[in-house]
C-alpha positions in Angstrom: 14.9 -19.4 -63.1 17.8 -21.5 -61.9 17.6 -24.0 -59.0 19.9 -21.8 -57.0 17.7 -18.7 -57.4 14.6 -20.8 -56.5 16.2 -22.1 -53.4 17.3 -18.6 -52.3 13.7 -17.4 -52.9 12.2 -20.1 -50.8 14.8 -19.5 -48.1 13.9 -15.8 -48.0 10.2 -16.6 -47.8 10.8 -19.1 -45.0 12.9 -16.6 -43.1 10.3 -13.9 -43.5 7.6 -16.2 -42.3 9.6 -17.3 -39.3 10.2 -13.6 -38.3 6.5 -12.9 -38.7 5.6 -15.9 -36.5 8.1 -14.7 -33.9 6.3 -11.4 -33.7 3.0 -13.1 -33.0 2.1 -14.8 -29.7 4.5 -16.4 -27.4 6.4 -19.7 -27.1 8.3 -20.5 -24.0 9.7 -24.0 -23.7 10.8 -25.2 -20.3 13.0 -28.2 -19.5 13.2 -29.1 -15.8 15.7 -31.8 -15.0 14.4 -34.0 -12.1 10.7 -33.2 -12.7 8.8 -36.4 -13.7 5.1 -35.5 -13.3 2.6 -32.7 -12.8 1.7 -29.5 -14.7 3.8 -26.4 -14.8 2.2 -22.9 -14.4 3.1 -19.6 -15.8 2.0 -16.7 -13.6 2.7 -13.0 -13.5 3.1 -10.2 -11.0 0.6 -7.4 -10.8 1.2 -5.0 -8.0 1.8 -7.1 -4.8 -0.1 -10.2 -6.1 0.4 -13.0 -8.6 -2.0 -14.3 -11.2 -2.2 -17.4 -13.3 -1.5 -16.8 -17.0 -1.1 -20.3 -18.5 -0.7 -24.0 -17.8 1.5 -26.4 -19.6 1.3 -30.2 -19.5 4.4 -32.5 -19.7 5.2 -33.3 -23.4 8.3 -35.4 -22.6 9.9 -36.1 -19.2 10.6 -32.7 -17.7 9.6 -30.8 -20.9 6.8 -28.2 -21.1 5.8 -25.6 -23.6 3.7 -22.5 -23.0 2.4 -21.3 -26.3 -0.5 -19.1 -27.5 -1.2 -16.8 -30.5 -1.7 -13.7 -28.3 1.4 -11.9 -26.9 2.0 -11.7 -23.2 2.0 -8.3 -21.5 5.6 -7.6 -20.7 6.6 -8.1 -17.0 8.2 -10.4 -14.5 6.7 -13.9 -14.7 7.0 -16.9 -12.5 7.4 -20.5 -13.7 5.7 -22.6 -11.0 6.5 -26.3 -10.7 4.7 -28.9 -8.5 5.3 -28.3 -4.8 4.8 -24.5 -5.1 8.4 -24.0 -6.1 9.1 -21.3 -8.7 11.7 -19.3 -10.6 11.2 -15.9 -12.2 11.8 -15.0 -15.9 11.7 -11.7 -17.8 9.0 -11.5 -20.5 9.6 -8.5 -22.6 9.6 -7.9 -26.4 11.2 -11.3 -27.2 8.6 -13.9 -26.2 10.1 -16.9 -28.0 12.8 -18.5 -26.0 13.8 -21.7 -24.1 14.7 -22.4 -20.5 16.5 -25.3 -19.0 17.0 -25.8 -15.3 17.1 -28.4 -12.5 14.8 -29.0 -9.6 15.9 -27.3 -6.3 18.8 -25.5 -8.0 17.0 -22.8 -10.0 19.4 -20.0 -9.5 22.5 -22.0 -10.1 21.3 -24.2 -13.0 18.8 -22.0 -15.0 20.0 -21.3 -18.5 18.3 -19.6 -21.5 18.4 -19.8 -25.3 17.4 -16.8 -27.4 17.0 -14.6 -24.4 20.2 -12.6 -23.6 18.4 -10.4 -21.0 17.2 -13.5 -19.0 20.7 -15.1 -19.3 22.2 -11.9 -17.9 19.5 -11.7 -15.3 20.4 -15.1 -13.9 24.1 -14.3 -14.0 23.2 -11.3 -11.9 21.2 -13.5 -9.5 24.1 -15.9 -9.1 26.5 -12.9 -8.4 24.1 -11.5 -5.8 23.8 -14.9 -4.1 27.6 -15.2 -3.8 27.9 -11.6 -2.5 25.0 -12.1 0.0 26.8 -15.2 1.4 29.9 -13.1 1.9 28.0 -10.3 3.6 26.2 -12.7 5.9 29.5 -14.2 6.9 31.0 -10.8 7.7 27.9 -9.7 9.6 28.1 -12.8 11.7 31.7 -12.1 12.6 30.9 -8.4 13.4 28.4 -9.6 16.0 31.0 -11.5 17.9 31.9 -10.2 21.3 35.5 -9.0 21.9 36.1 -8.2 18.2 39.2 -5.9 18.0 38.8 -2.5 16.3 41.3 -3.3 13.6 39.4 -6.4 12.6 36.1 -4.5 12.7 37.4 -1.9 10.4 38.8 -4.5 8.0 35.4 -6.3 7.9 33.6 -3.0 7.4 35.9 -2.2 4.5 35.2 -5.6 3.0 31.4 -4.9 3.1 32.0 -1.5 1.4 34.0 -3.2 -1.4 31.2 -5.8 -1.9 28.5 -3.1 -1.9 30.5 -1.2 -4.6 30.9 -4.4 -6.7 27.1 -5.0 -6.5 26.4 -1.4 -7.7 28.9 -1.8 -10.5 27.2 -5.1 -11.5 23.9 -3.3 -11.7 25.3 -0.5 -13.8 26.8 -3.1 -16.1 23.4 -4.8 -16.6 21.8 -1.4 -17.3 24.5 -0.5 -19.8 23.9 -3.8 -21.7 20.1 -3.6 -21.7 19.3 0.2 -21.3 15.6 -0.3 -22.2 15.2 -3.7 -20.7 12.6 -4.4 -18.0 15.0 -5.6 -15.4 17.1 -2.5 -16.0 14.0 -0.4 -15.1 13.5 -2.6 -12.0 17.1 -2.1 -10.9 16.9 1.7 -11.4 13.6 1.8 -9.5 15.0 0.0 -6.5 18.0 2.4 -6.1 17.8 5.0 -3.4 18.2 8.6 -4.8 21.6 10.0 -4.6 21.5 12.7 -1.9 23.6 15.9 -1.6 25.1 17.0 1.7 22.5 18.5 3.9 22.1 22.3 3.6 22.9 24.2 6.7 20.7 26.3 8.9 21.8 29.8 10.0 23.4 28.2 13.1 25.4 25.9 11.0 23.4 22.7 11.9 22.2 20.4 9.1 18.8 21.5 7.8 16.9 18.2 8.1 13.7 19.8 6.8 15.3 20.9 3.6 17.0 17.5 3.2 13.7 15.8 3.6 12.2 17.9 0.8 15.1 17.1 -1.5 14.6 13.4 -0.8 10.9 13.6 -1.4 11.5 15.4 -4.7 14.2 12.9 -5.8 12.3 9.8 -4.7 10.6 9.2 -8.0 13.5 10.2 -10.3 14.3 6.6 -11.3 10.7 5.7 -12.1 9.5 6.0 -15.7 5.7 6.6 -15.3 5.2 6.0 -19.0 6.4 2.3 -18.7 3.5 0.1 -17.7 5.8 -3.0 -17.6 6.6 -1.9 -14.0 3.0 -2.7 -13.0 3.8 -6.4 -13.7 6.6 -6.4 -11.2 6.4 -5.8 -7.4 8.5 -2.7 -7.7 6.0 0.1 -8.6 3.5 -1.1 -6.0 6.3 -1.2 -3.3 7.5 2.3 -4.3 3.9 3.6 -3.8 3.4 1.8 -0.5 6.7 3.0 0.9 6.1 6.6 -0.3 2.7 7.0 1.2 3.4 5.0 4.4 6.9 6.2 5.3 7.9 9.2 3.3 4.9 11.5 3.2 4.0 13.2 6.4 0.8 11.4 7.5 -1.4 14.5 7.8 -4.5 14.5 5.5 -3.6 17.7 3.8 0.0 16.7 3.1 -1.1 13.3 1.8 -3.8 14.8 -0.5 -1.2 17.2 -2.0 1.2 14.3 -2.7 -1.5 12.1 -4.0 -2.5 14.6 -6.6 1.1 15.2 -7.5 1.8 11.5 -8.1 -1.4 11.0 -10.0 -0.4 13.8 -12.3 2.9 12.0 -12.9 1.1 8.8 -13.7 -0.9 10.4 -16.5 2.1 9.5 -18.7 0.5 6.1 -19.2 -3.2 5.0 -19.0 -2.5 1.8 -17.2 -0.1 3.4 -14.7 -2.7 6.1 -14.2 -5.4 3.5 -13.4 -3.1 1.6 -11.0 -1.9 4.8 -9.2 -5.5 6.0 -8.6 -6.6 2.6 -7.4 -3.6 2.1 -5.1 -4.0 5.5 -3.3 -7.7 5.2 -3.0 -7.6 1.6 -1.6 -4.6 2.3 0.6 -6.3 5.2 2.4 -9.7 3.6 2.6 -8.1 0.8 4.5 -5.7 3.0 6.6 -6.1 2.7 10.4 -4.7 6.2 10.9 -7.3 8.7 12.1 -8.0 11.3 9.5 -6.9 9.3 6.5 -10.5 8.8 5.4 -10.2 12.4 4.1 -7.8 11.2 1.5 -10.2 8.5 0.4 -13.0 11.0 0.1 -10.8 13.3 -1.9 -9.8 10.6 -4.3 -13.4 9.6 -4.9 -14.6 13.1 -5.5 -11.6 14.2 -7.6 -11.1 11.2 -9.8 -14.1 8.8 -9.6 -17.1 11.1 -9.3 -15.6 13.5 -11.8 -15.5 10.8 -14.5 -11.7 10.5 -14.7 -11.8 6.9 -13.5 -14.0 6.0 -16.5 -13.1 2.4 -16.3 -15.0 1.8 -13.1 -18.3 -0.1 -13.5 -21.4 2.0 -12.7 -22.5 -0.3 -9.8 -19.0 0.0 -8.2 -18.9 3.7 -8.8 -22.3 4.1 -7.1 -21.2 2.1 -4.1 -17.9 3.8 -3.5 -19.4 7.3 -4.1 -22.1 6.6 -1.6 -19.5 5.4 0.9 -17.4 8.6 0.4 -20.4 10.8 0.8 -21.4 9.0 4.0 -17.9 9.6 5.4 -17.5 13.2 4.3 -19.6 14.8 7.0 -17.6 12.9 9.6 -14.1 14.1 8.6 -11.9 15.7 11.1 -12.6 19.4 11.4 -16.2 19.1 10.2 -19.1 20.1 12.5 -20.6 16.9 13.8 -24.0 16.1 12.4 -26.7 17.3 14.8 -29.1 14.6 16.2 -32.3 15.2 18.1 -32.5 12.6 20.9 -34.7 11.5 23.8 -33.7 11.9 27.4 -34.9 9.4 30.1 -37.9 11.7 30.8 -38.7 11.6 27.1 -38.0 15.3 26.6 -35.9 16.1 23.5 -32.3 17.3 23.4 -30.1 18.1 20.4 -26.4 17.4 20.4 -25.7 20.9 19.3 -27.5 22.3 22.4 -24.9 20.9 24.7 -22.7 23.7 26.0 -19.3 22.3 26.8 -15.6 22.9 26.1 -15.3 19.3 25.0 -18.1 16.9 24.2 -17.5 13.1 24.3 -20.0 11.6 21.9 -20.4 8.0 23.1 -22.4 5.4 21.3 -23.0 2.3 23.5 -25.1 -0.7 24.2 -25.3 -2.3 27.7 -25.3 -5.8 26.3 -22.2 -5.2 24.2 -19.2 -7.0 25.7 -16.7 -4.2 24.8 -19.1 -1.6 26.2 -19.2 -3.4 29.5 -15.5 -2.7 29.8 -15.3 0.7 28.2 -18.3 2.3 29.9 -16.9 2.2 33.5 -13.5 3.4 32.2 -15.1 6.3 30.5 -17.2 7.2 33.6 -14.1 7.4 35.7 -12.3 9.4 33.1 -15.1 11.8 32.6 -15.4 12.5 36.4 -11.7 13.4 36.3 -12.1 15.7 33.3 -15.3 17.4 34.4 -13.4 20.4 35.8 -11.9 20.9 32.3 -15.3 21.4 30.8 -15.9 17.9 29.5 -19.4 16.5 29.0 -20.4 13.0 27.8 -23.3 12.8 25.4 -24.1 9.1 25.7 -26.2 7.7 23.0 -27.6 4.3 23.8 -28.4 2.2 20.8 -30.7 -0.4 22.4 -34.3 -0.9 21.2 -35.8 -1.1 24.7 -35.9 2.2 26.7 -36.5 0.3 30.0 -33.3 -1.7 29.5 -31.4 1.5 28.8 -32.6 3.3 31.9 -31.7 0.3 34.1 -28.2 0.3 32.5 -27.8 4.0 33.3 -28.6 3.3 37.0 -26.4 0.1 37.1 -23.4 1.9 35.6 -24.0 5.0 37.7 -24.0 7.3 34.7 -26.1 10.1 36.2 -23.2 12.6 35.6 -23.6 12.0 31.8 -26.1 13.4 29.3 -27.9 10.2 28.6 -30.1 10.0 25.5 -31.5 7.4 23.1 -33.6 7.1 20.0 -34.9 3.5 19.8 -36.7 4.1 16.5 -33.7 5.9 14.9 -35.9 8.8 14.0 -32.9 11.1 14.1 -31.0 8.9 11.7 -28.1 8.8 14.1 -27.0 5.3 12.8 -26.6 6.6 9.2 -25.3 10.0 10.1 -22.5 8.6 12.2 -21.8 5.5 10.1 -22.6 3.4 13.2 -21.8 -0.2 12.5 -20.5 -1.3 15.9 -20.4 -0.3 19.5 -18.7 1.2 21.5 -17.8 4.2 19.3 -16.4 7.5 20.6 -16.2 10.9 18.9 -14.5 13.9 20.6 -15.9 17.3 19.7 -14.7 20.8 20.5 -16.8 23.7 21.8 -18.1 24.4 18.3 -19.0 20.7 17.9 -16.2 20.2 15.3 -14.8 16.7 15.3 -11.4 16.6 16.9 -11.1 12.8 17.0 -13.2 9.8 16.2 -13.4 6.1 16.7 -10.9 6.4 19.6 -10.5 4.5 22.9 -11.3 5.9 26.3 -7.6 6.2 27.1 -7.1 8.3 24.0 -9.9 10.7 25.0 -7.9 11.9 27.9 -4.6 12.0 25.9 -6.2 14.1 23.2 -8.0 16.5 25.6 -4.8 17.1 27.6 -2.9 17.7 24.3 -5.6 20.2 23.2 -5.5 22.0 26.5 -1.7 22.3 26.3 -1.9 23.6 22.8 -4.5 26.2 23.8 -2.3 27.3 26.7 0.7 27.6 24.5 -1.1 29.7 21.9 -2.4 32.0 24.6 1.1 32.7 26.0 
């Protein structure tokens, strides 16, 4: 074997080994001009939060290396320098590259070696910064008083030209990196292209039909099979906007859309997990009355059925018990009956109350909020008495004597006053009573119309119900 052939063989082996090493783990070197001390962190997005991935110590002045044998999950990462300053980088299939930048000039000065998508990403950021400055300048002039119409039209035209150039820049990036992560981000951030609104029979735009088209097209630029989007803010934000601002906030409407989006997310296990978690968590925390029905649905449909197989048994037990406690209290359900004591110690059940509307009021005379709400509710109930409204007032105090004194003090003789100091009826558990005051509004069949509402809302809702009944009878 000649020396030349031996040399070529060793070169081939070395090249093969270097390619194999490049496929393993990650190595991201960072040089930050102007940084003289401190560690640099590598963090990643997940949903709307950021998590620490790695820490690099200074090897030379301003030089850091992140390196491990395990590959990173592709996503948008943050390089965080001392002082909580950071810049973002794309980590995709190529995880061996170098970054050079300068403190306090990240967008302008960041450059990459062996990472064409990141280099193009920062070219895009510099372009956007330049166009944003132009837009801000135009907007400032548009706000000036006395601006003549011709100049206003000229400025508006300039903004349209800038907007078109930004869209073209985005299209160019997507053409260059069709499967790249940032291309998916750009696509996901685009609003769907909408047709002209269909017309009603009277020739007016059919806004309801246009809304349905928008709702259908909202997800057309999201690839549910691509879990890289989880490690950017974009998928989380799309979910949040959709379920907060796009979907009609009625429980049945939300539940139908929740199931539809969960079905889309089945294209990828991690996206499926995140989608189920997001919807469940979002509606468990929602302050909109009735949204607990969505939480209960999600727990029953996906958690208790075993589809959310990744949930630890203890957590599954906790959230299942929570959902089952809330289920009897959902809007439209018949309120749980409770057998209580009247001041004379005779018994009275909630379901024995014959009223067009029943205000179920849990209160405690020592509770500071109750001291304000109770007189308000008394005045309101006196005004609503002719409309068939009764107040079933459940006092939660342990001492019956204190309760009776409070009834006299607040002049509540027009109410149905009851208590159960030993909680024999289980009213605390049945009504998920964790604070006072708490108000439920029931109809004549004791179905829950509203819950956890204020005294002012009691009258608003009753007036609305009366108007609705009157309209349906006409």
